[in-house]
N, C-alpha and C positions, 0 to 999 in steps of 0.2 A: 564253436570257434573255427575259423578257417585256417587250414594248414597251408603254409607256404614254403617253397624251396628257395626263396630269395635269400641271399647272404645278408647278414647283419653287419653294421659298421664295426662291431666289436670282434668280428671274425667268427670262425666256427665255434660252436658250443660244444659242451661235453657230449651231448647227444649226437652231434654231427661227427665227432671223432669216433664215437662208438659205432656209428653207422658205417664210417669208412673202414674200420676194422672188420665189421661184419661182411661188407662187400669183398674185402680182401680175402677173407676166409672162403667166401663163395667161389671166387675165381681160383684159388688154390685147390679147392675140392674138385672143381670141374676139370682142371688140368690133370689131377692125379688119378681120377677114376678110370678114364680110358687108357692112360699111360700104364696102368697096372696090367692091362690086357696085351698091349702091343708087343712086348718082348716074348710073349707066349704064343704068338701067331704061328711060328714054325712048328711048335708042338701040335697045334690043331691041324695044320697042314699034313704033318706026318701021321697023326692018328687017323685021319680020314682018308689018307692016301690020295691026296688031290694033285692034279697036274697044275702047272703054273697058270694056265689059262683059267681053270676052274677056281683056283685060289684067288686070282685077281678079281674074278666076278664076285666071289664071296666077300672080299674086302670092300668092294664098292657098295655093298648093301648098307653100310653105315651112312655114308654121305647121301645115298639115295633116300633113306628114311628122313634125313635132315632136310633134303630138298622138298619132300612132300609136306612136311609139317611147318616149315619155316615161315611161310606167309601167314599162317594162322596165329603166329605168336603175338602180333600187335593186338588183335581182338581179345585174345586170352588175357593179356596184360591189362587191358582196359577193364576187363571184368573182375579180375582177381588181384591185381597189383603186381608190380614187377618182382618184389621180394618173394611173395608167395609162389609165383610162377617159377622163380629160380630154384627155390628150395624144393617145391613139389617135383619139378623136373629132375632135380638131382636124385631124389629118392627113386623115381621111376627109372632113371638111367642106371642106377646101381642095381636095381632088380633085373634089368635087361642084361647087365654084365654077368650077374650070377646065372642067368639063363644060358648065356654062352658057355659058362664053365661046366654046366651039367648037361648040355645038349648032346644027344647021342648020334645025331645025323647031320649031314650037310644042310639039309633044308631047315632044320631047327636052329642051327647055328646062324644061318643067314637071316632067319626070321628074327632071332634075338638081336642081331646086329642092326637090322632094319629098325626095330622098335627102339633100340638104344640111340640110334642116330636121330630118330624123330623126337625123342625126349630131350636129347642133348641140344638140338637146335632151339627148342623153346627155352631151355635153361639158359643158353647163351644169350639170347635176346633179353631175357629177364634180368640177368645179372648185369649186362651192359647198361640197360635202361636205369636200373637202380644206381649203378656207379655214376652215371651222368647226373642223376638227381643229387648225389652226394657232391659231385664237382660243382654244381650250381650253388650249393650251400657254402662251399669254400670260396667261391668267387675267383678261383685260379685253377690251373690245370693240375689234376691229380689222377687223371684217367689212365695214363700210361703205367702208373705204379700198380694199378689193378692187373693189367695184362702182364706185368713183370711177375706178379704172384702166380698167374696162370702158368708161366714158363717154369717157375720154381716148383709148382705142383707137378708138372710133367716130369721134372727131374726126380722128385720124391717118388712118384708112382713108378717110374722106371727102376729106381733103386729097390723099391719094395718087391717088384716082380723078380729082379735079379736075386734078391734074398730068398724069395719063395722057391725059385728054381734050384738054388744052392741047397736049400733044406728039403728038396724033393716033395714039396707040398702039392697035393692034387690041385688042378686048376680050379675046380669048383669050390674047394675049401678056401683057397687063396683069395678068390674074388668075393666070397662071402665075408671074409674077414675085412678086406679092404673096403668093400661096400658099406659094411656096418660102421666102420670107423668114420668114414667121410659123411655118411648120413647123419651121424651124431654131431659132427662139426657143423654141417649145414643147418640142422635144427637149432643148435645153440646160436648160430649167427642170426637166425630169423628173429630172435628175441630183441635184437638191437637195431632192427631196420628203421628207416624213416617212416613215419606214420602217413596214412592217407593213400588214396588211389592216385596213380600217376596223372590220369587225364584231368581229374578234379584239381589237383595241385597246379598243373600247368595252366589250366583255365584261370585259376585264382591269380597266379603270377602275371599272366598276360593282361588281366583286367587291371591289376595294380600298376603295371608298366604303362598302360594306356592312360590311366588316371594321372600319373605323374607327367606324362607327355602333355596332357591337356592343361595341367597346371602351369607348366613351363611356357606354353604358348599364350595363356590368358594374360590380359593386362593386369598390372598390379592393383589398380583400383576397381577392377571388375567391369569397367565401362569401355565399350569399343569405340564410341564416337564415330561409328561408320567406317572405322579402319579395318582393313583385312588382316587378320592375324595368321601367323604361320600355323600349318597343320602338320602332323607327323607324316613323313614320307611314306607312300604306299609300299607294301612289300613287293618282292619280285613277281612278275607275271607267271601264269601257270606254265607257259613254255619255258621260261627261264628256270623255274623250279625243276622241271623235267630234265633240262640240260644239266643242271648241277647234280641232280640225283644220278644221272647216267655217268657223269665224270667221277663221282665218288664211288660208284660201283666198279668202274674200270680200275681205280686205285686199289680197291679192296680185292678184286679178282687177281690183279697183278701181285699183290702181297701174298695171296694164297698160293699162287703158282711158285713163288720164290720159297715159301715155307715148305710146300710139298716136295720141292726139289731136294731139300735137305732131308726131310723126313723119310722119303721113300727111296731116294737114289744115291745119296752121298756115300753110304757104306758100300753099296753095290759097285759104284763107279771106282772107288778107291781100291777095292779088292779085285774086281773083275777086270777093269781096264788098266789099272796102274800096278796091280800085283802086290798090294799092301797086305800084310798079315791081318787076320780077323780083328785082333785087339786094336791094331793101328787104324784099320778102316773105320772102326766105330767112333774114332775121335773126330771124324768129319761132322757127324750129327751132334756130338757132344759140344764141339767148339761152336757150332752154329747156335745151339740152344743157350749156351753160357753167355755168348756175346749178345744174343737177343734179350736175355734177361738184363744184362748190364745196360743195353740201350734203352729198355723200357724203364728201368729203375732211375735213370738219369734224364729220360726224355722230357718229363714235365718241365724241368728247368729250361730246356732249350725251346720248348713250345711257347712258354710264357715270354721268353726273351725275343724269339725270332718269328713266331707264328707257325701254324700247322703247315702251311704251304711250303715255306722255306725249309723246314726240317725234313718233311717227307721227300721233297725234291732232292735235297742233298743226300738223303738216304738212297734214293733211286740212282743217283750218280755213283755212289759208293758201290752199290750192288753191280751196276753195269761194268764199272772199271775192274772191280775185284774178280768177279766171275769171268769177265772177258779175258783178263790176263791169265787167270788160272787155267782156262781152257785153251788159250793160245800157246801157253808154255806148260804143258802137263807134266806134273811130278807130284809125288805124295805131299811134300811140304807146301808147295804153292797151292795145291788144291785144298788142303786143310785150312791154310790162311785165307784162301778165297772164300770158303764157306763161313769162316769165322767173321770176316768183314761183312759178308752178305747178311749174316744174322744181325749184326749191329745196325746195318743200313736199313733193314726192313722193319726194325723194332717198332717204330711209331706209325707205320704206314696204315695198317688195318685199324688201329684205334682212332687215327685221324679221320679216316673215311666214315667210321661209325659215328663219331662225335659230330662231324659236319652234317651228315644225313639226319641225325636226330634233331638238329637245330634248325632245319629248313622250315621257313614259315609256310603257312597254307596247307599243312598236312596234319592229320589227326595224330594225337600223341602216340609215339612208338612206331608210326608207319614207315618213316624214312629209315630208321634203324633196322626194322624188320626186313624191308626190301633189300637193303645193302647186305645184311647178314645172310639173307637167302641167296643172293646172287654170288657172293664171294665163294659160296660152297660149290659153285660151278667149277672153280679152279681145282678144288680137291676131287671133284667127281670126274672131270674130263681129262685132266692132265696126265694121270698115271697111264691110261691106255694110249693116249697120244704119244707120250714120250716112249712107251714101249714099242709102238708100231714104228716110229722113226728110228729107234735104236736097232730094231731088227733089220730095217731096210738099209741103214747106214752104219752108225756106231752110236754108243751111248754118249760119247763125247760130243758128237754133232747134235744129238737130241737135247743135251743140256744147254745148248745155245739159247733155249727158250728163257733161261734165267736172266742173262743180260738184256734180252729183248723185253722181258717183264719190267726190268729196272728202267728202261727207256719209257715204257708206258706210264710208270709212276711219275717220271719227270714231266711228261707232257700233260697228263690228266691232273697231276697234282697242282698245276697252276690254278685250278678252280677251287682249291681248298682255301679256307679263311686265312688271312694274313695275321700279322701281329695286332693284338687289341691295343687300343689307345689306353693310357693310364686312366683309371677311374671307371672303366666300363666293365660290364659283366656279361656273361653269356646270356643270350636271350632265353 
C-alpha cells in the first residue's frame, strides 16, 4: 500500500494528531538540549582560564560543525527518513553535550562542541522535514507551532541549567541527566512518527496530483475531437528556482542575525553599555524569547489568513522600527521593549523561509530545506565576530544597528515568499 501525506477531506486523523505531538516533542527536545549548556559557558571559560578571544573561538566550534554537516542532511534523510534522522541526531547531540561536560581540555571541549553542532544541524533538518510532512497532512499551517515548542524547550533547558547551578551539580553530571531525559522523550516520540520515507511519499503525492490535473483537463466523454486541451502549467524555470532559493536564504540568514543579536548581545549591551544590573540585563534575552514563543504560537493563524510573505514582511518592519527606536533612544526600558518586539517580529521568519524552500518544485526531497538550513547558520557563525569587531572599533550600540538592517532585509527578500493560499488549495 502506498503511503501518502496528502490531507483527507475529513481532516487530520488520529495518527496525524499523534505525529504532530511527536514532532512537537522533537522540537522541544532540540531546544532544551543545547540550552542546558549555554548558562554554564562562563563556568567552562573560568575553569579553562580562557581569554575572551579564545572563548569566542571555542563557542564558534558548534556552528562550524553545523556548517560542515548541514548539506549532507538531505541525502541522509532520503536514506533513513526524517523522523529517524531527527531522533538519531538528538541522541548523538546529547552524547556530544555529555562530552563537553567531562572534557578536561580546551581542545576536547571544542571537539565535542564541533561534533554536537554537526549532529544538531542534521537533527534540525530532520525535524523540520517531518514537521512539514505533518503540515501537509493537516492541509493548513501548523509549522510555526513546532518552532514555538523549540522556544519553550530553550526556556526549559535554561531553567534546568539554572537549577543545576543552584544545586551545585557538576557540569558532566548535569548534562548526563538532561541528555538522558531528552533522549527518552525523543525515542518515545519516534513511535508516533508518520510512516514511509520522505522521498517516496513526496513522489507518490506528486504522481497523484499530476493524475488529478490530467483528469481535470480531459474531456468528460474522453473524446478530444481534435480539440486542444489545457495542460498543467509548467513549474518555474531552473533560474527562477535558484532566485527564489537565494531570496529564502536571505530571509533565513536575516532571521538568524536578529536571533543571535538577542542571544549573544542583549545582556551584554544592557549591562555594559546601559549600566543595568545583572538580573535586569538578563530580561532582554528573556523578553525576546518569550515574545518569540508567543509569535510562533499564534503565527499559524496569521499565515493562514494573510500568507507567509505578508506576515514575515510585517515582522521585518516591526524589528526595524522597534530596534531602530531602541538604539536611537537608548535606555534600559526602551531596549528591553525593543528586544521583546523584535522577538515577536522575527517569530515566523525562519519557519517561513524553511517551508517555502522545502516546497520549491524541481528539487529533490529535502534539498531546499537543507540548503536554507545550512545557509542560515552563516548568520550564527559570522555575526558574533563581526559585531565584536565593530563594537571594539566604535561601540556596541553602533554594532547592533545590524539588527534593524536585518529587519529591512526581511522586508525586501520576504516579498518572494508565498502569499495567501486560495481557499480549497493545499501545499504542494
